[in-house]
VEXBAKOL-315235 format. One record per residue (C-alpha): x negated, y, z negated. Coordinates in pm, whole numbers. Layout:
# VEXBAKOL-315235
((X,Y,Z));
...
***
This chain:
# VEXBAKOL-315235
((-15179,15058,-14656));
((-15396,14904,-14386));
((-15361,14527,-14338));
((-15637,14304,-14476));
((-15904,14198,-14227));
((-15939,13855,-14396));
((-15695,13614,-14551));
((-15690,13572,-14922));
((-15803,13248,-15090));
((-15445,13133,-15150));
((-15354,13202,-14786));
((-15658,13008,-14665));
((-15567,12708,-14879));
((-15207,12722,-14756));
((-15320,12741,-14392));
((-15567,12453,-14438));
((-15297,12237,-14595));
((-15060,12316,-14308));
((-15326,12226,-14050));
((-15402,11895,-14227));
((-15034,11803,-14237));
((-14995,11884,-13868));
((-15301,11678,-13774));
((-15176,11385,-13977));
((-14832,11402,-13817));
((-14986,11400,-13468));
((-15225,11110,-13537));
((-15183,10848,-13264));
((-14932,11055,-13068));
((-15143,11022,-12754));
((-15093,10646,-12748));
((-14730,10670,-12641));
((-14843,10792,-12300));
((-15033,10466,-12237));
((-14770,10198,-12192));
((-14847,9840,-12087));
((-14647,9740,-11781));
((-14558,9399,-11643));
((-14851,9425,-11405));
((-15142,9226,-11550));
((-15391,9480,-11414));
((-15291,9741,-11669));
((-15327,9688,-12045));
((-15273,9893,-12351));
((-15558,10125,-12443));
((-15744,9992,-12746));
((-15809,10165,-13069));
((-16149,10298,-13161));
((-16402,10026,-13254));
((-16554,9982,-13601));
((-16853,10199,-13510));
((-16642,10487,-13374));
((-16728,10424,-13007));
((-16436,10405,-12759));
((-16468,10085,-12555));
((-16321,10075,-12201));
((-16045,9829,-12126));
((-16155,9585,-11858));
((-15813,9604,-11690));
((-15812,9982,-11632));
((-15886,10110,-11283));
((-16228,10258,-11219));
((-16072,10594,-11130));
((-15936,10624,-11484));
((-16276,10568,-11651));
((-16470,10856,-11799));
((-16747,10971,-11567));
((-17068,10835,-11723));
((-17273,11114,-11559));
((-17051,11388,-11699));
((-17107,11569,-12026));
((-17030,11383,-12344));
((-16877,11520,-12654));
((-17140,11616,-12913));
((-16956,11436,-13190));
((-16945,11116,-12985));
((-17318,11145,-12913));
((-17388,11187,-13284));
((-17175,10881,-13367));
((-17355,10669,-13106));
((-17694,10782,-13234));
((-17597,10694,-13590));
((-17466,10360,-13473));
((-17789,10281,-13286));
((-17991,10371,-13594));
((-17783,10130,-13797));
((-17813,9853,-13540));
((-18187,9918,-13513));
((-18259,9821,-13870));
((-18496,9528,-13874));
((-18302,9310,-14112));
((-17950,9397,-13999));
((-17676,9174,-14134));
((-17504,9103,-13803));
((-17148,9040,-13903));
((-17093,9189,-14243));
((-16817,9421,-14112));
((-16680,9200,-13837));
((-16626,8853,-13973));
((-16535,8673,-14289));
((-16706,8377,-14455));
((-16528,8137,-14221));
((-16663,8310,-13912));
((-16330,8468,-13812));
((-16344,8805,-13638));
((-16215,9084,-13862));
((-16043,9406,-13780));
((-16129,9736,-13947));
((-15919,9655,-14255));
((-16096,9327,-14321));
((-15819,9100,-14185));
((-15874,8820,-13935));
((-15784,8901,-13573));
((-15580,8577,-13569));
((-15342,8731,-13823));
((-15037,8874,-13635));
((-15036,9172,-13874));
((-15345,9310,-13694));
((-15227,9274,-13333));
((-15094,9627,-13311));
((-15439,9777,-13378));
((-15686,9562,-13181));
((-15963,9708,-12970));
((-16034,9562,-12627));
((-16325,9345,-12737));
((-16120,9169,-13002));
((-15819,9151,-12772));
((-16034,8969,-12514));
((-16146,8716,-12775));
((-15786,8662,-12885));
((-15664,8620,-12525));
((-15939,8369,-12446));
((-15882,8154,-12756));
((-15508,8195,-12800));
((-15321,8174,-13131));
((-15453,7963,-13420));
((-15220,7733,-13610));
((-15305,7625,-13964));
((-15215,7269,-14055));
((-15096,7120,-14383));
((-14925,7441,-14496));
((-14650,7431,-14757));
((-14384,7668,-14626));
((-14191,7874,-14885));
((-13813,7844,-14900));
((-13570,8130,-14864));
((-13268,8203,-15083));
((-13061,7924,-14929));
((-13342,7668,-14944));
((-13448,7681,-14577));
((-13804,7719,-14451));
((-14015,7709,-14137));
((-14117,7367,-14000));
((-14387,7240,-13765));
((-14105,7095,-13557));
((-14034,7445,-13419));
((-14371,7435,-13240));
((-14224,7197,-12983));
((-13919,7216,-12756));
((-13714,6909,-12666));
((-13597,6896,-12305));
((-13280,6733,-12186));
((-13471,6442,-12030));
((-13627,6354,-12365));
((-13968,6514,-12306));
((-14125,6749,-12558));
((-14301,7074,-12458));
((-14543,7261,-12682));
((-14450,7621,-12758));
((-14806,7752,-12738));
((-14682,8107,-12773));
((-14519,8057,-13114));
((-14732,8150,-13415));
((-14651,8149,-13788));
((-14788,8417,-14025));
((-14828,8266,-14371));
((-14888,8606,-14534));
((-14549,8743,-14423));
((-14360,8412,-14387));
((-14253,8513,-14034));
((-14293,8383,-13681));
((-14403,8583,-13376));
((-14436,8539,-13001));
((-14807,8560,-12923));
((-14787,8692,-12566));
((-14496,8934,-12629));
((-14672,9074,-12937));
((-14985,9148,-12733));
((-14827,9268,-12406));
((-14497,9416,-12528));
((-14355,9734,-12380));
((-14170,10016,-12552));
((-13844,9878,-12411));
((-13887,9546,-12590));
((-13604,9470,-12831));
((-13713,9121,-12943));
((-13807,9092,-13309));
((-14046,8811,-13214));
((-14254,9077,-13036));
((-14236,9343,-13307));
((-14137,9281,-13668));
((-14122,8902,-13664));
((-13836,8665,-13751));
((-13759,8500,-14084));
((-13403,8384,-14015));
((-13467,8009,-14044));
((-13096,7924,-14021));
((-13065,8069,-13670));
((-13428,8031,-13561));
((-13364,7750,-13310));
((-13106,7956,-13121));
((-13325,8266,-13124));
((-13625,8076,-12991));
((-13423,7932,-12704));
((-13288,8275,-12613));
((-13631,8434,-12631));
((-13823,8177,-12424));
((-13570,8206,-12141));
((-13578,8588,-12130));
((-13736,8776,-11841));
((-13959,8977,-12073));
((-14107,8663,-12231));
((-14169,8494,-11897));
((-14337,8808,-11766));
((-14563,8835,-12069));
((-14650,8466,-12048));
((-14751,8517,-11685));
((-14961,8819,-11785));
((-15135,8623,-12061));
((-15220,8333,-11831));
((-15350,8561,-11554));
((-15572,8766,-11784));
((-15709,8454,-11953));
((-15784,8299,-11612));
((-15962,8610,-11489));
((-16167,8633,-11811));
((-16278,8273,-11768));
((-16379,8333,-11405));
((-16521,8685,-11453));
((-16273,8821,-11200));
((-16145,9114,-11397));
((-16180,9470,-11269));
((-16491,9509,-11483));
((-16629,9167,-11384));
((-16985,9304,-11365));
((-16965,9404,-11729));
((-16808,9070,-11817));
((-17080,8885,-11625));
((-17348,9076,-11811));
((-17176,9000,-12140));
((-17159,8632,-12041));
((-17530,8625,-11957));
((-17615,8799,-12282));
((-17393,8557,-12468));
((-17568,8257,-12310));
((-17910,8398,-12392));
((-17812,8459,-12752));
((-17666,8110,-12771));
((-17999,7956,-12671));
((-18183,8176,-12919));
((-17942,8093,-13200));
((-17970,7719,-13133));
((-18341,7743,-13207));
((-18295,7968,-13509));
((-18031,7734,-13652));
((-18259,7436,-13595));
((-18535,7611,-13791));
((-18292,7688,-14074));
((-18170,7327,-14081));
((-18526,7193,-14089));
((-18632,7410,-14382));
((-18308,7353,-14574));
((-18315,6974,-14537));
((-18675,6957,-14658));
((-18626,7192,-14957));
((-18882,7442,-14828));
((-18900,7814,-14905));
((-18803,8050,-14622));
((-18967,8385,-14689));
((-19319,8497,-14774));
((-19450,8829,-14896));
((-19351,9006,-14571));
((-19111,8958,-14280));
((-19328,9052,-13983));
((-19408,8819,-13696));
((-19767,8709,-13652));
((-19880,8842,-13988));
((-20024,8658,-14285));
((-19790,8529,-14556));
((-19475,8582,-14352));
((-19317,8260,-14479));
((-19215,7922,-14342));
((-18921,8051,-14138));
((-19115,8301,-13927));
((-19403,8055,-13910));
((-19167,7795,-13764));
((-19036,8049,-13511));
((-19393,8130,-13408));
((-19469,7760,-13361));
((-19155,7710,-13147));
((-19254,8010,-12933));
((-19584,7843,-12846));
((-19399,7585,-12637));
((-19049,7721,-12572));
((-18993,7989,-12303));
((-18660,8105,-12453));
((-18819,8194,-12785));
((-19120,8341,-12605));
((-18890,8580,-12418));
((-18705,8665,-12738));
((-19027,8754,-12920));
((-19149,8952,-12618));
((-18833,9164,-12627));
((-18881,9220,-12999));
((-19243,9329,-12963));
((-19162,9558,-12667));
((-18876,9719,-12865));
((-18618,9615,-12604));
((-18396,9485,-12883));
((-18365,9597,-13241));
((-18146,9325,-13392));
((-18370,9019,-13355));
((-18185,8800,-13611));
((-18502,8685,-13785));
((-18462,8881,-14111));
((-18355,8744,-14447));
((-17993,8854,-14405));
((-17944,8640,-14097));
((-18110,8351,-14278));
((-17859,8380,-14561));
((-17572,8405,-14314));
((-17676,8097,-14118));
((-17733,7901,-14438));
((-17384,8002,-14550));
((-17233,7907,-14212));
((-17396,7564,-14216));
((-17305,7499,-14580));
((-16945,7611,-14524));
((-16914,7380,-14224));
((-17041,7087,-14433));
((-16811,7179,-14723));
((-16507,7203,-14494));
((-16590,6859,-14355));
((-16615,6715,-14708));
((-16295,6880,-14827));
((-16108,6742,-14528));
((-16224,6391,-14621));
((-16121,6442,-14984));
((-15778,6578,-14891));
((-15720,6293,-14646));
((-15810,6048,-14923));
((-15568,6234,-15159));
((-15705,6073,-15478));
((-16049,6172,-15604));
((-16260,6176,-15919));
((-16479,6450,-16062));
((-16833,6389,-16188));
((-16995,6664,-16398));
((-17333,6709,-16561));
((-17527,7012,-16687));
((-17891,7114,-16699));
((-18083,7444,-16736));
((-18272,7564,-16428));
((-18603,7748,-16394));
((-18432,8083,-16447));
((-18293,7960,-16784));
((-17935,7950,-16657));
((-17708,7656,-16732));
((-17606,7485,-16408));
((-17318,7238,-16390));
((-17313,7015,-16084));
((-16978,6913,-15935));
((-16960,6578,-15753));
((-16638,6432,-15612));
((-16584,6062,-15550));
((-16318,5931,-15314));
((-16241,5660,-15061));
((-16313,5792,-14714));
((-16006,5698,-14509));
((-16094,5912,-14205));
((-16311,5640,-14054));
((-16212,5297,-13929));
((-16349,5114,-14233));
((-16260,5259,-14578));
((-16576,5349,-14767));
((-16643,5473,-15119));
((-16840,5798,-15106));
((-16958,6068,-15344));
((-17005,6426,-15223));
((-17184,6727,-15370));
((-16969,7042,-15383));
((-17198,7289,-15558));
((-17371,7409,-15871));
((-17154,7610,-16108));
((-17325,7862,-16334));
((-17175,7838,-16681));
((-17223,8075,-16971));
((-17005,7887,-17221));
((-17120,7525,-17258));
((-16841,7429,-17496));
((-16573,7186,-17385));
((-16329,7470,-17324));
((-16579,7674,-17123));
((-16676,7383,-16899));
((-16312,7286,-16851));
((-16210,7636,-16743));
((-16495,7652,-16491));
((-16391,7314,-16350));
((-16024,7412,-16310));
((-16109,7746,-16148));
((-16345,7577,-15901));
((-16088,7314,-15802));
((-15836,7591,-15734));
((-16085,7781,-15517));
((-16156,7461,-15321));
((-15780,7405,-15279));
((-15801,7067,-15452));
((-15501,6958,-15655));
((-15582,6877,-16018));
((-15288,6636,-16020));
((-15471,6417,-15766));
((-15769,6356,-16000));
((-15782,5988,-16094));
((-16114,5964,-16272));
((-16367,6157,-16479));
((-16735,6078,-16505));
((-16962,6249,-16761));
((-17263,6172,-16973));
((-17229,6100,-17344));
((-17245,6463,-17461));
((-16984,6563,-17716));
((-16871,6866,-17515));
((-16797,6632,-17225));
((-16657,6313,-17380));
((-16518,6461,-17704));
((-16181,6308,-17794));
((-16045,6637,-17930));
((-16218,6934,-17766));
((-16415,6768,-17488));
((-16358,6821,-17118));
((-16216,6472,-17073));
((-15944,6524,-17335));
((-15848,6869,-17203));
((-15811,6730,-16852));
((-15610,6434,-16979));
((-15366,6674,-17142));
((-15269,6823,-16808));
((-15320,6505,-16603));
((-15296,6177,-16798));
((-15380,5984,-16481));
((-15739,6117,-16479));
((-15900,5820,-16655));
((-16229,5887,-16832));
((-16523,5651,-16783));
((-16849,5700,-16979));
((-17160,5682,-16762));
((-17284,5323,-16762));
((-17646,5422,-16701));
((-17646,5670,-16989));
((-17493,5401,-17211));
((-17769,5157,-17115));
((-18031,5419,-17195));
((-17870,5482,-17534));
((-17883,5107,-17596));
((-18259,5120,-17539));
((-18283,5412,-17781));
((-18095,5210,-18042));
((-18334,4918,-17992));
((-18644,5138,-18011));
((-18530,5270,-18349));
((-18401,4941,-18487));
((-18708,4860,-18701));
((-19038,5002,-18817));
((-19248,4782,-18588));
((-19050,4897,-18280));
((-19106,5263,-18365));
((-19477,5196,-18416));
((-19503,5007,-18085));
((-19379,5298,-17871));
((-19595,5534,-18073));
((-19899,5333,-17962));
((-19782,5344,-17599));
((-19751,5723,-17612));
((-20092,5761,-17783));
((-20263,5562,-17506));
((-20117,5792,-17242));
((-20195,6109,-17439));
((-20559,6008,-17494));
((-20628,5973,-17122));
((-20402,6257,-17001));
((-20555,6529,-17220));
((-20886,6524,-17036));
((-20977,6492,-16669));
((-21296,6316,-16772));
((-21106,6051,-16967));
((-20850,6016,-16686));
((-21140,5945,-16447));
((-21253,5672,-16686));
((-20902,5525,-16674));
((-20894,5522,-16292));
((-21238,5359,-16275));
((-21134,5074,-16502));
((-20764,5037,-16413));
((-20735,5016,-16032));
((-20359,4961,-15996));
((-20095,5097,-16233));
((-20169,5408,-16439));
((-20020,5473,-16781));
((-19698,5676,-16799));
((-19546,5898,-17072));
((-19227,5821,-17262));
((-18903,6016,-17227));
((-18570,5980,-17404));
((-18368,6101,-17103));
((-18544,5941,-16806));
((-18381,5601,-16759));
((-18691,5422,-16633));
((-18952,5584,-16857));
((-18982,5301,-17110));
((-19032,5019,-16861));
((-19272,5237,-16659));
((-19472,5305,-16977));
((-19493,4944,-17093));
((-19551,4781,-16754));
((-19910,4911,-16690));
((-20026,4793,-17032));
((-19841,4460,-17011));
((-20011,4355,-16687));
((-20347,4530,-16743));
((-20419,4485,-17110));
((-20786,4378,-17066));
((-20850,4668,-16826));
((-20688,4921,-17061));
((-20907,4791,-17346));
((-21216,4830,-17127));
((-21117,5188,-17046));
((-21074,5267,-17416));
((-21413,5117,-17497));
((-21566,5327,-17221));
((-21413,5639,-17376));
((-21590,5551,-17703));
((-21921,5551,-17518));
((-21891,5863,-17298));
((-21693,6099,-17521));
((-21944,6136,-17802));
((-21886,6511,-17808));
((-21520,6460,-17904));
((-21497,6276,-18240));
((-21117,6271,-18243));
((-21106,6101,-17900));
((-21361,5842,-18016));
((-21161,5775,-18330));
((-20835,5739,-18136));
((-20999,5507,-17884));
((-21140,5283,-18160));
((-20802,5263,-18332));
((-20622,5182,-18007));
((-20876,4911,-17917));
((-20809,4751,-18253));
((-20434,4768,-18191));
((-20462,4607,-17845));
((-20664,4322,-17996));
((-20389,4255,-18246));
((-20198,3940,-18139));
((-19881,4068,-18303));
((-19892,4380,-18079));
((-19945,4164,-17769));
((-19641,3946,-17852));
((-19430,4257,-17912));
((-19549,4401,-17581));
((-19436,4088,-17394));
((-19099,4092,-17568));
((-19039,4459,-17494));
((-19133,4417,-17129));
((-18883,4133,-17085));
((-18607,4329,-17261));
((-18672,4656,-17077));
((-18705,4483,-16740));
((-18365,4311,-16771));
((-18186,4634,-16864));
((-18368,4832,-16594));
((-18253,4582,-16329));
((-17891,4639,-16429));
((-17941,5017,-16443));
((-18085,5015,-16089));
((-17782,4832,-15952));
((-17539,5066,-16127));
((-17701,5378,-15977));
((-17561,5307,-15631));
((-17294,5544,-15498));
((-17066,5258,-15398));
((-17080,5064,-15725));
((-16733,4992,-15863));
((-16575,4885,-16188));
((-16576,4510,-16123));
((-16947,4511,-16038));
((-17024,4707,-16354));
((-16832,4464,-16573));
((-17008,4169,-16413));
((-17351,4325,-16464));
((-17286,4416,-16829));
((-17150,4071,-16909));
((-17455,3924,-16738));
((-17706,4124,-16942));
((-17523,4040,-17268));
((-17539,3670,-17176));
((-17907,3712,-17099));
((-17975,3854,-17447));
((-17773,3579,-17613));
((-17983,3318,-17432));
((-18303,3514,-17487));
((-18233,3518,-17862));
((-18262,3140,-17864));
((-18537,3079,-17610));
((-18715,3408,-17566));
((-18946,3402,-17867));
((-19121,3078,-17778));
((-19170,3182,-17417));
((-19309,3518,-17529));
((-19560,3346,-17755));
((-19689,3137,-17464));
((-19732,3443,-17239));
((-19905,3634,-17521));
((-20149,3344,-17577));
((-20248,3361,-17208));
((-20317,3735,-17239));
((-20513,3680,-17560));
((-20724,3415,-17386));
((-20814,3665,-17113));
((-20925,3911,-17381));
((-21108,3647,-17594));
((-20877,3709,-17886));
((-20764,3445,-18130));
((-20385,3396,-18083));
((-20300,3426,-18447));
((-20069,3653,-18639));
((-20248,3852,-18909));
((-20195,3714,-19254));
((-20061,3955,-19507));
((-20108,3933,-19882));
((-19805,3778,-20040));
((-19645,4019,-20282));
((-19524,3876,-20608));
((-19229,4000,-20802));
((-19211,3989,-21177));
((-18950,3741,-21291));
((-18678,3847,-21530));
((-18630,3667,-21860));
((-18307,3498,-21748));
((-18442,3367,-21411));
((-18482,2990,-21408));
((-18517,2932,-21026));
((-18843,2827,-20868));
((-19065,3055,-20667));
((-18869,3178,-20364));
((-18993,3052,-20034));
((-19231,3285,-19850));
((-19198,3307,-19470));
((-19500,3252,-19251));
((-19642,3544,-19054));
((-19494,3416,-18726));
((-19154,3347,-18875));
((-19151,3683,-19047));
((-19229,3848,-18713));
((-18949,3656,-18545));
((-18688,3735,-18810));
((-18779,4095,-18888));
((-18878,4210,-18538));
((-18761,3987,-18253));
((-18416,3898,-18389));
((-18350,4257,-18497));
((-18427,4395,-18150));
((-18213,4139,-17965));
((-17919,4163,-18205));
((-17927,4543,-18180));
((-17915,4515,-17802));
((-17615,4280,-17807));
((-17424,4489,-18061));
((-17496,4818,-17883));
((-17398,4686,-17541));
((-17077,4537,-17679));
((-16968,4857,-17855));
((-17074,5105,-17587));
((-16898,4916,-17308));
((-16589,4834,-17509));
((-16391,5101,-17321));
((-16481,4932,-16995));
((-16291,4627,-17116));
((-15974,4834,-17148));
((-16003,4924,-16781));
((-16019,4554,-16700));
((-15671,4514,-16849));
((-15540,4774,-16602));
((-15736,4686,-16288));
((-15864,4332,-16352));
((-15607,4155,-16134));
((-15724,4365,-15836));
((-16099,4304,-15874));
((-16117,4022,-15621));
((-15905,3776,-15425));
((-15960,3494,-15677));
((-15814,3700,-15961));
((-15517,3802,-15748));
((-15435,3456,-15615));
((-15462,3292,-15957));
((-15162,3482,-16098));
((-14809,3342,-16107));
((-14507,3565,-16060));
((-14463,3644,-16432));
((-14826,3742,-16487));
((-14835,3938,-16163));
((-14523,4129,-16268));
((-14680,4215,-16605));
((-14996,4347,-16443));
((-14798,4552,-16192));
((-14589,4702,-16471));
((-14901,4796,-16670));
((-15058,4958,-16365));
((-14743,5155,-16280));
((-14708,5280,-16640));
((-15068,5400,-16655));
((-15031,5600,-16334));
((-14693,5754,-16410));
((-14638,6104,-16542));
((-14350,6353,-16541));
((-14109,6111,-16373));
((-14349,6050,-16085));
((-14551,5737,-16020));
((-14831,5663,-15778));
((-14674,5330,-15683));
((-14323,5198,-15666));
((-14316,4905,-15910));
((-14080,4678,-15717));
((-14244,4742,-15381));
((-14589,4703,-15534));
((-14494,4364,-15682));
((-14339,4247,-15355));
((-14638,4354,-15148));
((-14882,4173,-15379));
((-14675,3854,-15361));
((-14701,3858,-14984));
((-15069,3956,-15000));
((-15144,3650,-15218));
((-15036,3432,-14927));
((-15172,3635,-14636));
((-15523,3704,-14769));
((-15787,3500,-14582));
((-15944,3207,-14762));
((-16270,3267,-14939));
((-16387,3520,-15196));
((-16309,3885,-15115));
((-16415,4185,-15323));
((-16199,4494,-15383));
((-16351,4695,-15093));
((-16298,4400,-14856));
((-15935,4363,-14965));
((-15877,4736,-14906));
((-16028,4703,-14560));
((-15794,4411,-14485));
((-15492,4602,-14616));
((-15585,4911,-14413));
((-15623,4708,-14094));
((-15286,4536,-14137));
((-15123,4868,-14234));
((-14814,4727,-14400));
((-14907,4737,-14771));
((-14884,5109,-14866));
((-14857,5059,-15243));
((-15140,4805,-15250));
((-15354,5048,-15052));
((-15287,5320,-15311));
((-15378,5087,-15598));
((-15710,4984,-15445));
((-15797,5342,-15353));
((-15744,5444,-15717));
((-15950,5148,-15840));
((-16244,5233,-15614));
((-16218,5605,-15691));
((-16279,5575,-16066));
((-16653,5644,-16127));
((-16873,5428,-16349));
((-17193,5635,-16345));
((-17309,5995,-16294));
((-17625,5899,-16108));
((-17531,6126,-15816));
((-17520,6423,-16052));
((-17864,6335,-16187));
((-17998,6310,-15831));
((-17865,6657,-15750));
((-18076,6799,-16034));
((-18390,6681,-15858));
((-18293,6908,-15567));
((-18224,7191,-15811));
((-18579,7166,-15947));
((-18723,7175,-15595));
((-18514,7471,-15477));
((-18504,7695,-15784));
((-18857,7651,-15907));
((-19077,7897,-16096));
((-19150,8088,-15771));
((-18786,8115,-15661));
((-18606,8207,-15982));
((-18439,8515,-15830));
((-18254,8315,-15565));
((-17885,8404,-15548));
((-17633,8142,-15655));
((-17466,8139,-15312));
((-17796,8076,-15135));
((-17887,7807,-15390));
((-17560,7623,-15326));
((-17597,7660,-14950));
((-17949,7516,-14947));
((-17857,7237,-15186));
((-17554,7146,-14975));
((-17768,7126,-14660));
((-18032,6920,-14842));
((-17810,6669,-15023));
((-17550,6627,-14747));
((-17803,6633,-14463));
((-17643,6331,-14295));
((-17321,6528,-14253));
((-17516,6833,-14141));
((-17694,6635,-13870));
((-17367,6497,-13735));
((-17178,6828,-13728));
((-17096,6980,-13391));
((-17234,7330,-13432));
((-17172,7441,-13073));
((-16845,7615,-13163));
((-17006,7810,-13448));
((-17304,7911,-13236));
((-17094,8003,-12932));
((-16855,8220,-13135));
((-17144,8385,-13316));
((-17324,8451,-12985));
((-17005,8584,-12822));
((-16937,8835,-13098));
((-17292,8964,-13108));
((-17336,8974,-12729));
((-17027,9196,-12693));
((-17133,9418,-12980));
((-17485,9460,-12841));
((-17357,9529,-12490));
((-17120,9805,-12597));
((-17386,9964,-12816));
((-17628,9967,-12522));
((-17370,10114,-12288));
***
């Protein structure tokens, strides 16, 4: 039988499998012929880059380079063409495959190039960056222990000489993912003859690590590799490598991109800080409706030669990746927001103790957003300062106490903040927040009893006003009249014009149960402009003859304003609302503390107690003056006395009937004031319990007035409150001893809690006292910062921007709220690194 001319299907599959196995076994075999020597002019050949293009090592001799004029492999040409098409996209995301969210360069597997696990597979571009910057050491790491309880220590980073001097081991680097240490220079420039584990697999033998490090740093191989590292780094900095022309061109391109990016970042910062939209209906330069960002770039180009040149290169198609698309906007917003967040987190971690402030609201896209604010004492500056920082909006689907609690815990873990360091909770008065059984505050107290809960003082004051407004029928009717006056004028532009013509100063405002200032803002225009408001209503009667309902409402409201009883009630309500609003304003400050809150609440309760006795007569006098301006008789309307049928067994005389004025005082004025006193007392009762814990620390007078027995009792109470699981924030005996000395050493004169903390920090010998005052100042008393963040939310995610991604929303809000931090950040490092990565990438694509 003649042999078959073609292989069968089974034979073809067997042959293909054999060829694949052979190719896999030979993968990378060529690399063993390229060995790095001790000479610094020869380096290891790099792997293929992320785009499939082989970059040339700058240390190879020119004779070894591929002839650029010679024929190129068709597959390589196809890869380069595909790469250029990708880079030529108008809205290219410049670093999606090359860097992580922190701006670190990534290798092909998505790992940072500063991770020693990637140093065996670096291409030349990334190797150059690593050589220039050197190894990166992470601080504040908690090193895991081995089986015998030993672990790596930061002390190994330095070497003690015999003369007592200490030398930094710049070459030593710790890999937290593998729990091993490596030699930076030997790992990069090792030869096949290297036998040191520090240059290959790493070392984890902590018991013998000191001896191994001494042996390694004195070896010939290590000294040679150190010399190679220093020489290559020096030549890279001076552009004196073999391919110095290429390096010089890369440096020039890097500098040009740096100048361009400085201007682009400035435009992004400007728009973000002012809550402006970035994009329009298209993303083309010099076209209509191209948005604020491109419009700002066009305006800069009118005066700036750098941006003029950049736009010229774009229009002449000299460059494809112009970094003006929406992807680069998102990336720069993320970079800026991450830099601000890292700065904030560093402050919070340095402070150690912090409080969380939460509040929820729906946004324009009908998603529930929970804002997260942290409060701490900033110890990173010379003078300790209480500060509150915005950390982001958290989208929540489950608004129950459990759902909100789980979102909070997950977010704190992502931010690397320890839940055990929370010392305060600040929420509004919602049941899902403050609930004693299933609320967020109770769930957090179960895992951290030191996280004291404080109801928002401003919300409590607003609820007091709500209680007063509903305390009696006349009060309900009064605010109904106020709302009717606003509604009558606001429903028509014609009637609003009548209002403006007759009322030149304050315009009427609507009521709101949630806005803290709405009631005083609604009453104030009518209180000080009653005659003008009446004139405007009378004018409406004359000009709005085609609207019978408006005429009827105007006539009824004119009659109400001419009622002396209404005028007296208006004066009373203005005095009451003004006093509470003054306290609410003071409590909305970021730096307000517990002692100030207690003093303000006690002051407003004292005011109401005094006003109960003297306020009615003074209100009558003010109301008579207003009535005289309006030509109204200052007299309470007389009501028909109702008579009750007497029972057969009643022998008493006719019961005394109250006069109209006295009836108004008893049934209206006294009820309002008593409701205010009772509500304030009950709603701020919990604040009194905090005074028992922190009261002796509120000021220097309180502290100096205590004898040893009382001081010991207060110290014991404080230590018990902040103790959990056999750990305490302060040592009781040391705390007591330090306060005894502090009583004597404090300067004469009154000093508040922040001033005492500043004194203690300057002296730096009262550690337990410092902890106590930091905890005191950390506990929040209001969630005003959370309410302020919602105003930014309404500006950023409005009805025209409902599709904005959550990450972009948080980035823009971070830049807007924390704009002071953003302005003070040094962004040169971020911009330079970004420009360096993109300049190298662009150069190699072009070549």
